C-alpha positions as CSV (number, residue, x, y, z in Angstrom):
1,M,0.0,0.0,0.0
2,R,2.9,2.4,0.6
3,H,3.6,2.2,-3.1
4,E,0.1,3.3,-4.0
5,V,0.2,6.1,-1.5
6,C,3.4,7.5,-3.1
7,C,1.9,7.2,-6.6
8,L,-1.3,8.9,-5.5
9,S,0.8,11.7,-4.1
10,G,2.1,12.4,-7.6
11,H,5.4,10.5,-7.4
12,I,4.9,8.6,-10.7
13,T,7.7,7.9,-13.1
14,K,7.6,5.5,-16.1
15,G,8.2,1.9,-14.9
16,H,8.0,2.8,-11.3
17,C,5.0,0.7,-10.5
18,R,6.4,-2.5,-12.1
19,V,9.7,-2.0,-10.3
20,A,8.0,-1.5,-7.0
21,T,5.8,-4.6,-7.6
22,Q,8.9,-6.7,-8.4
23,Y,10.5,-5.5,-5.2
24,E,7.3,-6.1,-3.2
25,L,7.1,-9.6,-4.5
26,S,10.7,-10.3,-3.6
27,L,9.7,-9.8,0.0
28,V,6.8,-12.3,0.0
29,P,7.8,-15.8,1.3
30,K,7.8,-18.4,-1.4
31,E,5.2,-20.5,0.5
32,I,2.5,-17.8,0.1
33,K,3.6,-16.1,-3.0
34,Q,1.0,-17.7,-5.3
35,D,-1.9,-16.8,-3.0
36,Y,-0.5,-13.3,-2.5
37,I,-0.4,-12.7,-6.2
38,K,-3.9,-14.0,-6.6
39,W,-5.0,-11.5,-4.0
40,R,-2.9,-8.6,-5.4
41,I,-4.1,-8.8,-9.0
42,P,-7.8,-8.1,-8.3
43,F,-6.8,-5.3,-5.9
44,L,-4.8,-3.6,-8.6
45,E,-7.5,-4.2,-11.3
46,N,-10.0,-2.5,-9.0
47,L,-7.6,0.4,-8.6
48,I,-7.3,0.6,-12.4
49,H,-11.1,0.6,-12.7
50,Y,-11.4,3.4,-10.2
51,M,-8.7,5.5,-12.0
52,K,-10.5,5.0,-15.4
53,N,-13.8,6.1,-13.9
54,N,-12.2,9.2,-12.4
55,P,-10.2,10.4,-15.4
56,N,-7.6,13.1,-15.3
57,D,-4.0,13.2,-16.5
58,R,-2.5,11.8,-13.3
59,N,-5.1,9.0,-13.1
60,N,-4.7,8.1,-16.8
61,H,-0.9,7.8,-16.4
62,F,-1.3,5.9,-13.1
63,A,-3.7,3.4,-14.6
64,I,-1.1,2.6,-17.4
65,E,1.6,2.1,-14.8
66,I,-0.7,-0.1,-12.6
67,Q,-1.5,-2.2,-15.7
68,A,2.2,-2.9,-16.1
69,S,2.2,-4.3,-12.6
70,V,-0.8,-6.4,-13.2
71,D,0.8,-7.8,-16.4
72,Y,3.9,-8.6,-14.5
73,L,2.0,-10.4,-11.7
74,K,0.0,-12.4,-14.2
75,L,3.2,-13.6,-15.9
76,E,4.8,-14.4,-12.5
77,L,1.7,-16.3,-11.4
78,A,1.8,-18.4,-14.6
79,R,5.5,-19.0,-14.1
80,I,5.0,-20.1,-10.5
81,S,2.0,-22.2,-11.4
82,S,3.8,-24.1,-14.2
83,A,6.9,-24.6,-12.0
84,D,4.9,-26.3,-9.3
85,G,2.4,-28.1,-11.5
86,T,-0.7,-26.3,-10.2
87,L,-3.4,-25.2,-12.6
88,L,-4.5,-21.6,-12.7
89,K,-8.0,-21.1,-11.3
90,A,-10.0,-18.0,-12.0
């Protein structure tokens, strides 16, 4: 959440959200990483939805940056799932 607060305060640079998400994920224990990602993706997708429904220049840019984080998390979830043999469940 600290990351989102910084971005909402106007501290947004290209690629920042994805880098912050990568760092955040590096701190999550392996045993819970898959569940954490499954929780985090909908949270970020809801934030994107909010930003798109409240358009302005900052929100538009922020939504693009958040989408990059969602894309990264989905790829990471697929990688983890294929590595441990579990199937993705919607």
